[in-house]
Structures are given as structure tokens and as C-alpha cells.
PANUMAR-959735 format. One line per field, with one value per atom (N, C-alpha, C, O): z, y, x. Coordinates in steps of 0.2 Angstrom, whole numbers, plus 5000, padded with zeros to 4 digits. Layout:
! residues N
up	(Z_...)
north	(Y_...)
east	(X_...)
//
This chain:
! residues 330
up	(4842_4845_4849_4846_4855_4859_4856_4853_4857_4855_4860_4866_4858_4863_4868_4865_4874_4878_4878_4877_4879_4880_4887_4891_4889_4896_4898_4895_4904_4907_4913_4917_4913_4918_4924_4922_4930_4936_4940_4943_4941_4945_4946_4943_4951_4952_4952_4948_4957_4957_4952_4947_4952_4947_4947_4941_4952_4952_4948_4944_4948_4943_4936_4931_4935_4928_4925_4919_4929_4926_4923_4918_4927_4924_4918_4913_4918_4912_4906_4900_4907_4902_4898_4892_4903_4900_4896_4891_4898_4895_4888_4883_4888_4881_4876_4870_4879_4874_4872_4868_4876_4875_4869_4865_4867_4862_4864_4859_4870_4873_4871_4870_4871_4870_4876_4879_4878_4884_4881_4878_4883_4881_4885_4882_4891_4895_4902_4904_4904_4911_4916_4915_4922_4927_4933_4934_4935_4940_4945_4943_4951_4955_4953_4948_4955_4953_4954_4959_4950_4951_4958_4961_4961_4968_4968_4963_4972_4973_4975_4980_4973_4975_4975_4971_4979_4979_4983_4985_4983_4987_4984_4987_4977_4974_4974_4971_4976_4977_4970_4969_4965_4958_4957_4959_4954_4952_4948_4943_4950_4947_4946_4950_4940_4938_4940_4941_4942_4945_4939_4933_4941_4936_4931_4925_4933_4928_4923_4917_4925_4920_4915_4909_4918_4913_4908_4902_4910_4905_4900_4894_4902_4898_4893_4887_4895_4891_4885_4880_4887_4883_4877_4872_4878_4873_4871_4868_4872_4869_4871_4867_4877_4880_4883_4886_4883_4887_4894_4897_4898_4905_4908_4907_4913_4917_4925_4927_4928_4935_4940_4942_4940_4945_4952_4954_4956_4964_4967_4971_4965_4967_4962_4956_4963_4958_4961_4960_4966_4969_4964_4965_4960_4955_4949_4946_4947_4942_4935_4931_4934_4928_4927_4922_4933_4933_4931_4927_4934_4932_4925_4921_4922_4915_4911_4905_4912_4908_4908_4902_4913_4914_4910_4906_4910_4906_4899_4895_4897_4890_4886_4880_4890_4887_4885_4882_4888_4886_4887_4882_4893_4894_4895_4898_4893_4895_4903_4906_4905_4912_4914_4910_4920_4923_4927_4932_4926_4929_4934_4932_4941_4946_4949_4952_4949_4953_4957_4954_4963_4968_4966_4965_4965_4963_4968_4967_4974_4980_4981_4986_4977_4978_4979_4976_4984_4985_4979_4978_4976_4971_4973_4976_4973_4975_4970_4965_4973_4969_4962_4958_4962_4955_4950_4944_4952_4948_4946_4940_4951_4951_4946_4942_4945_4941_4934_4929_4932_4926_4920_4915_4921_4915_4914_4919_4908_4907_4911_4914_4912_4917_4924_4927_4925_4932_4932_4927_4938_4940_4943_4947_4941_4944_4947_4944_4952_4956_4956_4957_4956_4957_4964_4965_4968_4975_4977_4975_4981_4982_4988_4992_4988_4993_4991_4986_4994_4993_4997_5003_4994_4998_5000_4996_5006_5010_5015_5019_5014_5019_5017_5011_5022_5021_5016_5011_5018_5015_5018_5023_5014_5016_5013_5007_5016_5012_5012_5007_5016_5016_5017_5021_5012_5012_5011_5014_5007_5006_5013_5015_5016_5022_5028_5032_5028_5034_5033_5038_5027_5025_5027_5030_5026_5028_5035_5038_5038_5046_5049_5055_5047_5050_5049_5053_5044_5043_5038_5039_5034_5029_5024_5023_5022_5017_5010_5005_5009_5002_5002_5007_4996_4995_4988_4984_4985_4978_4976_4980_4971_4969_4968_4966_4969_4968_4964_4965_4958_4954_4956_4956_4958_4961_4958_4956_4958_4956_4962_4968_4961_4966_4968_4964_4975_4978_4982_4983_4986_4990_4997_5000_4998_5004_5003_4997_5008_5007_5005_5010_4999_4996_4998_5000_4998_5000_4994_4995_4988_4982_4980_4983_4975_4973_4970_4966_4971_4968_4961_4960_4956_4949_4948_4945_4950_4948_4954_4956_4955_4960_4957_4953_4959_4957_4963_4966_4965_4971_4969_4964_4974_4974_4981_4986_4982_4988_4991_4987_4998_5001_5004_5008_5002_5005_5011_5013_5015_5021_5021_5026_5014_5013_5010_5009_5008_5005_5009_5015_5006_5009_5006_5001_5008_5005_4998_4993_4997_4990_4985_4980_4988_4983_4982_4976_4987_4986_4982_4978_4982_4978_4970_4966_4969_4962_4960_4954_4964_4963_4960_4956_4964_4963_4957_4953_4956_4950_4943_4938_4944_4938_4938_4932_4943_4944_4941_4938_4944_4943_4936_4934_4932_4925_4921_4917_4922_4918_4921_4917_4927_4930_4928_4926_4927_4925_4917_4916_4913_4906_4905_4901_4910_4910_4912_4909_4917_4919_4914_4912_4910_4905_4899_4896_4898_4893_4894_4890_4901_4903_4902_4900_4904_4904_4897_4896_4893_4886_4883_4879_4885_4883_4887_4885_4892_4897_4901_4903_4902_4905_4912_4915_4914_4921_4926_4926_4932_4938_4943_4944_4947_4953_4960_4960_4964_4970_4976_4977_4980_4986_4991_4992_4995_5000_5006_5008_5010_5016_5022_5023_5024_5028_5035_5038_5037_5043_5043_5048_5037_5036_5034_5033_5034_5032_5038_5044_5036_5040_5037_5031_5041_5039_5039_5044_5033_5033_5034_5029_5040_5042_5038_5037_5037_5034_5039_5045_5036_5040_5044_5041_5050_5053_5055_5057_5055_5057_5064_5065_5068_5075_5076_5080_5071_5071_5070_5071_5067_5065_5070_5069_5076_5082_5084_5086_5085_5086_5094_5098_5095_5102_5103_5101_5107_5108_5112_5113_5116_5120_5116_5118_5109_5105_5103_5104_5100_5097_5091_5088_5090_5084_5078_5073_5077_5071_5070_5064_5075_5074_5072_5068_5075_5073_5066_5062_5064_5057_5052_5047_5054_5049_5049_5043_5054_5054_5050_5047_5051_5047_5040_5036_5038_5031_5028_5022_5032_5030_5029_5025_5033_5033_5028_5029_5024_5018_5012_5010_5008_5009_5014_5014_5017_5021_5026_5025_5033_5035_5038_5040_5037_5039_5046_5050_5049_5056_5059_5055_5065_5068_5075_5079_5078_5085_5087_5083_5094_5096_5100_5104_5098_5102_5106_5103_5112_5116_5119_5122_5117_5119_5127_5129_5130_5138_5140_5144_5136_5138_5137_5141_5131_5129_5130_5130_5131_5132_5125_5125_5120_5113_5110_5111_5107_5104_5097_5094_5094_5087_5085_5087_5080_5077_5071_5066_5072_5067_5064_5067_5057_5053_5051_5050_5051_5049_5042_5041_5038_5031_5030_5025_5034_5033_5040_5043_5041_5047_5046_5041_5051_5051_5058_5062_5058_5065_5067_5062_5073_5075_5080_5086_5078_5082_5088_5087_5094_5100_5103_5103_5106_5109_5116_5118_5119_5126_5131_5135_5130_5135_5134_5139_5128_5126_5129_5131_5127_5129_5137_5139_5140_5148_5151_5157_5147_5150_5151_5147_5156_5157_5152_5152_5147_5142_5141_5139_5144_5143_5136_5133_5134_5127_5125_5129_5120_5118_5119_5118_5122_5124_5118_5115_5117_5111_5113_5118_5110_5112_5108_5111_5102_5098_5093_5091_5090_5085_5081_5083_5075_5070_5063_5062_5058_5051_5049_5044_5052_5050_5052_5049_5058_5060_5067_5071_5070_5077_5079_5077_5084_5087_5093_5098_5093_5099_5102_5098_5108_5112_5111_5111_5110_5110_5115_5119_5115_5120_5118_5123_5112_5110_5104_5099_5105_5101_5100_5105_5095_5094_5087_5083_5086_5079_5077_5081_5071_5068_5064_5059_5065_5061_5056_5058_5050_5045_5041_5038_5039_5036_5039_5041_5041_5045_5042_5037_5044_5041_5047_5051_5048_5053_5051_5045_5056_5054_5049_5050_5044_5039_5034_5030_5035_5030_5026_5027_5021_5017_5021_5025_5019_5022_5020_5014_5025_5024_5028_5033_5025_5029_5036_5037_5041_5048_5048_5052_5044_5044_5043_5046_5038_5037_5043_5044_5046_5051_5057_5061_5059_5064_5064_5069_5057_5056_5059_5062_5060_5062_5069_5072_5070_5076_5080_5083_5081_5085_5092_5096_5095_5101_5103_5109_5098_5099_5100_5103_5097_5097_5101_5098_5107_5111_5114_5116_5115_5118_5125_5129_5127_5133_5133_5138_5128_5128_5127_5124_5129_5128_5122_5122_5117_5113_5114_5115_5114_5116_5110_5104_5112_5107_5111_5116_5108_5111_5118_5118_5123_5130_5132_5133_5132_5134_5140_5142)
north	(4913_4919_4915_4911_4917_4914_4916_4922_4912_4913_4918_4917_4922_4926_4921_4916_4923_4919_4921_4927_4916_4917_4918_4914_4924_4926_4927_4930_4924_4926_4931_4929_4936_4941_4942_4942_4942_4943_4949_4949_4954_4959_4964_4963_4969_4973_4980_4984_4983_4990_4993_4990_5000_5003_5001_5000_4999_4996_4990_4989_4985_4980_4982_4979_4987_4989_4992_4991_4995_4998_4992_4993_4986_4980_4977_4975_4977_4975_4979_4977_4986_4990_4989_4989_4987_4985_4979_4978_4974_4968_4969_4966_4973_4975_4977_4976_4981_4984_4980_4981_4974_4969_4965_4965_4960_4956_4950_4946_4949_4944_4945_4950_4939_4940_4939_4933_4944_4943_4940_4943_4934_4930_4931_4930_4933_4934_4938_4938_4942_4946_4944_4944_4942_4940_4946_4949_4947_4953_4950_4946_4953_4951_4954_4958_4952_4954_4962_4964_4966_4973_4974_4970_4980_4981_4988_4992_4989_4996_5001_4999_5007_5012_5019_5020_5024_5030_5031_5026_5037_5038_5035_5032_5034_5031_5023_5020_5020_5013_5010_5005_5014_5011_5006_5006_5000_4995_4997_5000_4996_5000_4994_4990_4995_4990_4993_4999_4988_4990_4992_4992_4995_4999_4994_4995_4988_4982_4981_4980_4980_4978_4984_4983_4990_4996_4996_4997_4995_4995_4989_4990_4983_4977_4978_4977_4981_4982_4987_4987_4992_4998_4995_4998_4989_4986_4979_4975_4979_4973_4966_4962_4966_4960_4956_4959_4949_4945_4946_4946_4947_4948_4943_4942_4939_4934_4937_4940_4936_4938_4933_4934_4927_4922_4925_4928_4923_4924_4921_4924_4915_4911_4905_4905_4901_4895_4889_4883_4889_4883_4878_4872_4882_4878_4875_4879_4869_4866_4870_4870_4872_4876_4882_4884_4885_4891_4889_4892_4883_4881_4878_4879_4876_4873_4879_4879_4885_4891_4893_4895_4893_4896_4891_4893_4885_4880_4881_4879_4883_4883_4889_4888_4893_4898_4896_4899_4890_4887_4892_4892_4895_4900_4896_4891_4900_4898_4900_4896_4905_4908_4912_4916_4912_4917_4922_4920_4928_4934_4937_4939_4937_4939_4945_4945_4951_4957_4960_4962_4959_4962_4960_4964_4954_4951_4951_4953_4949_4949_4943_4942_4938_4931_4926_4926_4921_4916_4911_4909_4909_4904_4897_4896_4892_4885_4882_4884_4876_4873_4871_4871_4869_4867_4872_4871_4878_4884_4885_4887_4885_4887_4882_4884_4876_4871_4871_4867_4875_4875_4877_4874_4883_4886_4882_4879_4881_4877_4879_4875_4886_4888_4890_4893_4888_4890_4897_4901_4900_4907_4911_4908_4917_4921_4927_4929_4930_4936_4942_4940_4948_4954_4956_4958_4955_4957_4963_4964_4968_4974_4975_4979_4970_4970_4966_4963_4967_4962_4956_4956_4951_4945_4942_4942_4938_4936_4941_4940_4947_4952_4955_4956_4956_4959_4955_4957_4948_4944_4947_4949_4947_4948_4954_4956_4957_4962_4969_4973_4971_4978_4979_4982_4977_4977_4984_4986_4988_4995_4999_5003_4999_5002_5000_5004_4993_4991_4992_4993_4992_4994_5001_5003_5006_5013_5013_5017_5010_5011_5008_5011_5003_5000_5004_5003_5009_5013_5010_5012_5005_5003_5008_5013_5007_5012_5010_5014_5004_5001_4996_4993_4996_4991_4989_4991_4987_4985_4980_4980_4976_4971_4965_4965_4959_4953_4949_4949_4946_4942_4935_4933_4932_4925_4920_4922_4914_4908_4907_4906_4907_4906_4899_4894_4898_4892_4893_4898_4887_4888_4892_4894_4894_4898_4905_4907_4909_4917_4920_4921_4921_4925_4921_4924_4914_4910_4907_4903_4908_4905_4906_4911_4902_4904_4910_4912_4914_4920_4920_4916_4924_4923_4930_4929_4935_4942_4947_4947_4951_4957_4963_4964_4969_4975_4980_4980_4984_4988_4995_4998_4999_5006_5009_5005_5015_5018_5021_5023_5021_5024_5031_5031_5036_5043_5045_5041_5050_5052_5056_5057_5057_5060_5056_5058_5050_5046_5044_5043_5044_5041_5035_5033_5031_5025_5027_5023_5033_5035_5036_5033_5039_5040_5034_5033_5030_5023_5019_5015_5019_5015_5017_5012_5023_5025_5023_5021_5023_5021_5013_5011_5009_5002_5001_4996_5005_5004_5006_5003_5010_5011_5005_5004_5003_4998_4991_4987_4989_4982_4980_4975_4984_4982_4980_4975_4984_4982_4976_4972_4975_4968_4963_4957_4964_4958_4957_4951_4962_4960_4957_4952_4959_4955_4948_4944_4947_4940_4936_4930_4938_4935_4933_4928_4938_4937_4931_4926_4930_4924_4918_4913_4918_4912_4910_4904_4915_4913_4909_4905_4911_4908_4901_4897_4900_4895_4896_4891_4902_4903_4906_4908_4907_4909_4904_4898_4907_4903_4904_4910_4899_4900_4899_4894_4904_4904_4903_4907_4898_4897_4903_4906_4905_4910_4907_4901_4911_4909_4911_4917_4906_4907_4910_4914_4909_4912_4920_4923_4922_4929_4933_4939_4929_4932_4936_4935_4941_4945_4946_4945_4948_4948_4955_4959_4957_4963_4963_4962_4963_4963_4968_4974_4966_4971_4977_4976_4983_4989_4989_4986_4992_4992_5000_5003_5002_5009_5011_5017_5006_5008_5009_5013_5007_5009_5016_5018_5019_5026_5031_5037_5029_5034_5035_5030_5041_5043_5042_5043_5039_5038_5042_5041_5048_5053_5050_5053_5045_5042_5039_5037_5038_5035_5041_5047_5039_5044_5048_5046_5054_5058_5054_5055_5051_5047_5042_5040_5038_5033_5035_5033_5041_5044_5047_5046_5050_5052_5047_5048_5041_5036_5033_5031_5033_5030_5035_5033_5042_5046_5045_5045_5044_5044_5037_5036_5032_5025_5025_5021_5029_5028_5033_5035_5036_5040_5036_5034_5035_5039_5036_5038_5030_5027_5023_5019_5023_5026_5033_5036_5036_5043_5043_5042_5045_5045_5051_5056_5050_5055_5056_5051_5061_5062_5066_5068_5066_5069_5076_5076_5081_5087_5088_5087_5089_5089_5097_5100_5100_5106_5106_5103_5110_5110_5113_5110_5118_5121_5116_5115_5112_5108_5100_5096_5099_5092_5088_5082_5092_5089_5087_5090_5081_5078_5079_5078_5081_5082_5077_5077_5073_5069_5073_5075_5074_5078_5073_5070_5073_5069_5073_5079_5069_5072_5070_5064_5075_5073_5075_5072_5079_5080_5082_5086_5080_5082_5081_5078_5083_5082_5082_5084_5078_5078_5084_5087_5086_5092_5089_5087_5090_5087_5092_5098_5090_5094_5093_5087_5098_5098_5095_5094_5094_5091_5095_5092_5101_5106_5105_5105_5105_5105_5098_5097_5093_5086_5085_5081_5089_5088_5091_5090_5096_5099_5094_5090_5096_5091_5093_5098_5088_5089_5083_5078_5084_5078_5077_5082_5071_5069_5071_5070_5075_5077_5084_5087_5088_5095_5099_5097_5104_5109_5113_5117_5113_5117_5124_5129_5124_5130_5129_5124_5135_5135_5141_5146_5140_5146_5144_5138_5148_5147_5141_5138_5139_5134_5127_5122_5127_5121_5121_5126_5116_5115_5109_5104_5111_5107_5104_5107_5097_5093_5089_5086_5089_5085_5077_5075_5073_5066_5063_5067_5057_5053_5055_5054_5056_5058_5063_5062_5069_5074_5077_5075_5081_5083_5082_5081_5083_5083_5089_5091_5091_5097_5095_5092_5096_5095_5100_5106_5099_5104_5105_5110_5099_5099_5095_5089_5098_5094_5094_5099_5090_5090_5090_5085_5095_5095_5091_5090_5089_5085_5089_5095_5085_5088_5093_5096_5094_5099_5096_5090_5100_5097_5098_5102_5095_5095_5102_5104_5106_5112_5113_5110_5118_5119_5122_5125_5121_5123_5131_5133_5134_5142_5144_5148_5140_5142_5140_5143_5134_5132_5136_5137_5139_5143_5150_5153_5152_5158_5157_5162_5151_5150_5146_5147_5142_5138_5139_5134_5145_5145_5144_5142_5144_5143_5135_5133_5131_5124_5122_5117_5126_5124_5129_5131_5131_5136_5132_5126_5136_5133_5130_5134_5124_5121_5117_5113_5118_5113_5106_5105_5102_5095_5092_5094_5088_5085_5077_5075_5074_5067_5062_5064_5056_5051_5044_5044_5039_5033_5033_5035_5031_5031_5023_5019_5022_5015_5016_5011)
east	(5074_5070_5064_5061_5062_5057_5050_5049_5045_5038_5035_5036_5030_5026_5022_5020_5021_5017_5010_5008_5006_4998_4997_4999_4994_4994_4987_4983_4985_4979_4981_4985_4978_4980_4974_4968_4976_4971_4973_4979_4969_4971_4964_4959_4965_4959_4961_4958_4965_4966_4970_4972_4971_4975_4982_4985_4985_4992_4992_4997_4987_4986_4985_4988_4981_4980_4986_4987_4990_4997_5001_5005_5001_5004_5001_5004_4994_4991_4992_4993_4993_4994_5001_5002_5006_5012_5012_5015_5008_5007_5004_5005_4999_4995_5000_4999_5005_5010_5016_5020_5016_5022_5020_5015_5025_5024_5020_5017_5018_5014_5007_5005_5003_4996_4992_4992_4988_4983_4977_4973_4975_4970_4963_4958_4964_4958_4961_4967_4956_4957_4952_4946_4955_4951_4951_4956_4944_4943_4938_4934_4938_4932_4926_4926_4920_4914_4913_4916_4909_4908_4905_4902_4907_4905_4901_4903_4896_4893_4898_4902_4898_4903_4899_4894_4902_4899_4893_4890_4890_4884_4878_4873_4878_4872_4873_4868_4879_4880_4879_4876_4881_4881_4886_4892_4884_4889_4895_4894_4901_4907_4912_4913_4915_4920_4927_4928_4931_4938_4942_4940_4948_4952_4954_4955_4956_4958_4953_4954_4947_4941_4940_4939_4940_4939_4945_4943_4951_4956_4955_4956_4954_4953_4947_4948_4942_4936_4938_4936_4942_4944_4948_4949_4951_4956_4952_4956_4946_4942_4944_4944_4947_4949_4943_4939_4944_4939_4939_4945_4934_4934_4930_4924_4933_4930_4929_4934_4924_4923_4920_4915_4923_4921_4921_4926_4916_4917_4923_4926_4924_4930_4931_4928_4935_4936_4934_4937_4929_4927_4923_4923_4919_4915_4920_4924_4919_4923_4922_4927_4916_4915_4919_4922_4921_4925_4933_4936_4935_4941_4942_4947_4936_4936_4936_4940_4933_4934_4941_4943_4944_4951_4955_4960_4954_4958_4957_4962_4951_4950_4954_4955_4957_4961_4968_4972_4970_4976_4982_4986_4982_4987_4994_4994_4999_5006_5007_5011_5005_5006_5000_4997_4999_4994_4998_5001_4997_5000_4995_4989_4997_4992_4995_5001_4991_4994_4988_4983_4988_4983_4976_4972_4975_4969_4964_4958_4966_4962_4958_4954_4959_4957_4962_4967_4961_4966_4965_4959_4970_4970_4971_4977_4967_4968_4973_4975_4976_4982_4979_4983_4973_4970_4970_4971_4970_4971_4978_4980_4982_4989_4993_4998_4990_4993_4990_4993_4985_4982_4987_4988_4990_4994_5000_5003_5003_5009_5015_5018_5016_5021_5019_5023_5013_5010_5008_5006_5007_5005_5011_5014_5012_5017_5013_5008_5016_5014_5019_5025_5016_5020_5019_5013_5024_5023_5027_5032_5024_5026_5031_5031_5036_5041_5047_5047_5053_5059_5058_5060_5055_5054_5060_5065_5060_5055_5052_5048_5055_5052_5046_5044_5041_5035_5030_5028_5029_5024_5017_5017_5012_5006_5002_5004_4997_4992_4995_4993_4999_5001_5009_5011_5012_5020_5022_5027_5019_5021_5021_5025_5015_5014_5018_5021_5019_5023_5031_5034_5033_5040_5041_5046_5037_5038_5037_5042_5033_5032_5038_5039_5041_5047_5053_5058_5053_5059_5064_5070_5062_5066_5069_5065_5075_5077_5077_5078_5075_5074_5068_5066_5065_5059_5060_5065_5055_5055_5049_5044_5050_5045_5048_5054_5045_5047_5043_5037_5045_5041_5042_5048_5037_5038_5033_5027_5035_5031_5026_5028_5019_5015_5014_5014_5013_5011_5006_5003_5004_4998_4999_4994_5005_5006_5005_5004_5006_5005_5011_5016_5012_5018_5025_5030_5024_5030_5033_5038_5031_5033_5041_5043_5043_5050_5051_5046_5056_5057_5061_5065_5058_5061_5065_5071_5063_5066_5065_5059_5069_5068_5070_5075_5067_5069_5068_5063_5073_5073_5073_5074_5071_5071_5072_5070_5074_5075_5069_5064_5068_5063_5066_5070_5063_5065_5062_5057_5065_5062_5056_5053_5054_5047_5042_5036_5044_5039_5033_5034_5027_5021_5020_5023_5015_5012_5010_5011_5007_5005_5010_5010_5016_5021_5025_5028_5026_5030_5026_5029_5019_5015_5016_5017_5017_5018_5025_5026_5030_5037_5037_5039_5033_5032_5028_5029_5023_5019_5023_5021_5028_5033_5038_5040_5040_5045_5043_5046_5037_5034_5033_5035_5030_5028_5035_5035_5040_5046_5049_5052_5049_5051_5047_5050_5041_5036_5038_5038_5039_5040_5047_5048_5052_5058_5058_5061_5054_5053_5049_5051_5044_5041_5045_5045_5050_5055_5059_5061_5061_5065_5061_5064_5055_5051_5050_5049_5049_5048_5054_5053_5060_5066_5067_5072_5064_5065_5072_5075_5074_5080_5079_5084_5073_5072_5074_5073_5076_5078_5073_5071_5072_5068_5072_5076_5072_5076_5071_5067_5072_5068_5069_5074_5064_5064_5067_5065_5070_5073_5067_5067_5064_5058_5060_5056_5066_5069_5070_5070_5070_5071_5064_5064_5059_5052_5049_5050_5046_5042_5035_5034_5030_5023_5020_5021_5017_5014_5006_5003_5004_4997_4993_4995_4987_4982_4981_4981_4981_4980_4973_4968_4972_4966_4965_4970_4959_4958_4960_4963_4960_4962_4969_4971_4973_4980_4982_4987_4977_4978_4979_4981_4977_4977_4984_4988_4986_4993_4994_4990_5000_5002_5008_5014_5007_5012_5018_5023_5017_5022_5027_5033_5026_5031_5036_5035_5042_5046_5044_5039_5046_5044_5046_5042_5051_5053_5048_5046_5046_5041_5034_5031_5032_5026_5026_5021_5032_5032_5032_5028_5035_5034_5027_5025_5024_5017_5012_5008_5013_5009_5010_5005_5016_5018_5015_5013_5016_5013_5006_5003_5002_4995_4992_4986_4995_4993_4993_4998_4987_4981_4975_4970_4977_4972_4976_4981_4974_4967_4968_4964_4974_4977_4977_4972_4983_4984_4980_4979_4978_4974_4975_4978_4972_4972_4966_4962_4965_4958_4960_4964_4955_4955_4949_4943_4949_4943_4942_4947_4937_4935_4933_4929_4937_4936_4929_4926_4927_4920_4914_4910_4914_4909_4911_4906_4917_4919_4918_4918_4917_4916_4923_4927_4923_4929_4929_4924_4935_4935_4941_4947_4940_4945_4949_4945_4955_4959_4964_4968_4964_4969_4975_4975_4980_4987_4989_4990_4990_4992_4999_5002_5002_5010_5013_5010_5019_5022_5030_5032_5034_5041_5044_5041_5049_5052_5056_5060_5056_5059_5065_5063_5071_5076_5077_5078_5078_5079_5086_5089_5089_5095_5095_5089_5100_5100_5096_5092_5097_5093_5086_5082_5084_5077_5074_5068_5078_5075_5075_5071_5079_5079_5074_5072_5070_5065_5059_5058_5055_5049_5044_5041_5043_5038_5033_5035_5027_5023_5021_5019_5022_5020_5013_5008_5012_5005_5004_4999_5009_5009_5011_5016_5007_5009_5015_5014_5020_5026_5026_5029_5023_5023_5018_5016_5015_5010_5011_5009_5013_5014_5012_5010_5014_5012_5016_5015_5022_5026_5023_5024_5019_5016_5015_5017_5012_5011_5015_5015_5020_5025_5022_5020_5023_5020_5025_5029_5026_5031_5029_5023_5034_5034_5038_5041_5039_5043_5051_5055_5052_5059_5059_5056_5062_5061_5054_5050_5052_5046_5044_5048_5037_5035_5031_5027_5032_5029_5023_5024_5017_5011_5010_5009_5010_5010_5004_5002_5001_4994_4989_4991_4984_4979_4972_4971_4968_4961_4956_4956_4952_4947_4941_4940_4937_4931_4926_4925_4925_4920_4923_4920_4930_4933_4939_4940_4941_4947_4954_4954_4959_4965_4968_4968_4971_4974_4980_4982_4985_4991_4989_4984_4993_4992_4991_4987_4994_4994_4986_4984_4983_4976_4971_4967_4973_4969_4969_4964_4975_4976_4972_4971_4971_4967_4960_4957_4957_4950_4950_4945_4955_4955_4961_4964_4964_4970_4969_4973_4962_4960_4961_4962_4961_4962_4969_4971_4974_4981_4985_4990_4983_4987_4993_4993_4999_5004_5003_4999_5005_5004_4998_4996_4993_4987_4990_4995_4985_4987_4982_4976_4985_4980_4981_4987_4976_4976_4977_4977_4979_4980_4979_4976_4982_4982_4986_4992_4983_4986_4988_4983_4994_4996_5001_5003)
//
């Protein structure tokens, strides 16, 4: 029978905390938890601990919060825990080779994609945006590259046509902890295998930028639909409505939409992308470069997100048939 492992855990958001929770309930011993320094949050800018730190403190675990590992004293402290392995989940800090080499079995990472596809900061969002039908988590041995380490274990799940980044995040948050515990079991027995990634098959998941949230109606309805779902809960896809009388512009966020398939006759009609084709309680149908898209839940400036039926009760003048709503023009 294998001996339980001594683990140092490093992570930040709720996604990481869910993995830490699984470790706490496992046979393995979490000897320390690493998190970034507390940050100001909310209107009062009160110093706030991340989800991982809060969970660690609730279980009386030691918490370390170095700014980085450039100081030798920080590396010495890590070495003092005599860990068998360091588990890293959405930590947010790049680890130098001197840290990767400290634990007996090195450092492993839970990455939210099926590597080598979607290395980088936003694998969940980029996978949705690209129209992938599957994703998952990969447990990998960390090296000095960006998500380039050897793969130890993969777990996959389907991406549905209604998934958002938020719902896919929850799927992976349920999938990852089990895959992590299975991996640690193999490592404890010394039976885990390391498989090199095929760099020629790698794709990069660049960090999201707010500027990407602007809808381009010149794209197809399916591309726009995937973008809307990929950008929930942040930065949330949006478009601009301009009042003709005042020329005032309003940024409107899209929280739910669906593709409207058009027949050949409808597609042959001259429909300038961005033109409102219909507006009723089911939604606001907007022309795109291919097919149309129905906007179903919107958020007006300074308001909460509401079904279109409620918005039309007060702002039907904004969404009249044949009106144009603008977006990114390329």
C-alpha cells in the first residue's frame, strides 16, 4: 500500500479552492497552502483574501503569501515543508525552475483544457469561442514553459450548444478534483506515466481583452453566438445603440442569445448586418452575415440583466424593426 503524499498547494480563485477541498478530504497531507497577497476589493477597497486562502484558514492550514519566489528566503521556506509534490491550480504566479525542482516529485498543474490544445490563460473561453465540442482537464508535470510540461492524466467532458464559460467552468471544477486525486494516487505508487506534448498540435488561449467584447455583426450568427457564450461572465459581449434624436450612445450587454436559421429565400433578401428583423417577447432578431441571431436577455446601462420581453415594455422605441444597432465595423 502506498504512503500518503506530503503536499504543498498553490492556488487562488474558487476553481482552485474546489481542488484544495478535495485534497483536504483525501488521504494525502496538505502541509502548506500558497496564495498571492491579499488585494483590495469592493467599494470600500477592503483587503480581501482569495477563496483558496479562506478555505485554508477554515481548516487551520498554514498559509504562505510571497509576492514571488525571487527571494531566497521564500524558496527556503517552501523547501522547509519537505513536500513530496506541489499542486498548482490557477495560482497566477510563474514559478522559476528553482521552485519547480524543490519537491521530491516536482510540481504538477491542473490545466483547463485537453493539452496541447489551448495552452495559456483563457482555455475555457477560447475553447467555447472556437466551437470545440469537447474539453476537459489535463494534469501535467510543470516545466519552465507555458503549459508545455509532460502530461500525466486527462479527463474529458462534452461542450453543449448552450454552455457558457460559467457553466463550463463548473463542469471542469467538478472534473478536475477527481482527476487530481487519481493522479496523486498514481504518483504515490510510482506508477504514473509522463507523456510529452506534441508541440505541432498546440494552440494558444490568449488572455481575454475587454475590446473583444464588441459584437461584429458582419460575422455569422453561429460565431456571434459562441462569442456571447464564451464571454459570460466576463467581459460580456455588447453592442451600441445610438439615439437618433440626441446622438447619445448606450452600451448594451448580451447575456443570452440563440441562432435563428434562415431558409434560402430569407438569406437571399438584402439584410444589412446589424439590422433588427423582428422584436417581440421571444427576443430581438438581428441580421448577421449568415443567418440571424435572437437576443433574449439584455442588460441596459446601469440596470440588471432582463429578458427582452421586459426591456421592450419600456424601451421598444430603441428596438424597432429596420433599426440598425451598431457593433465593431471592419
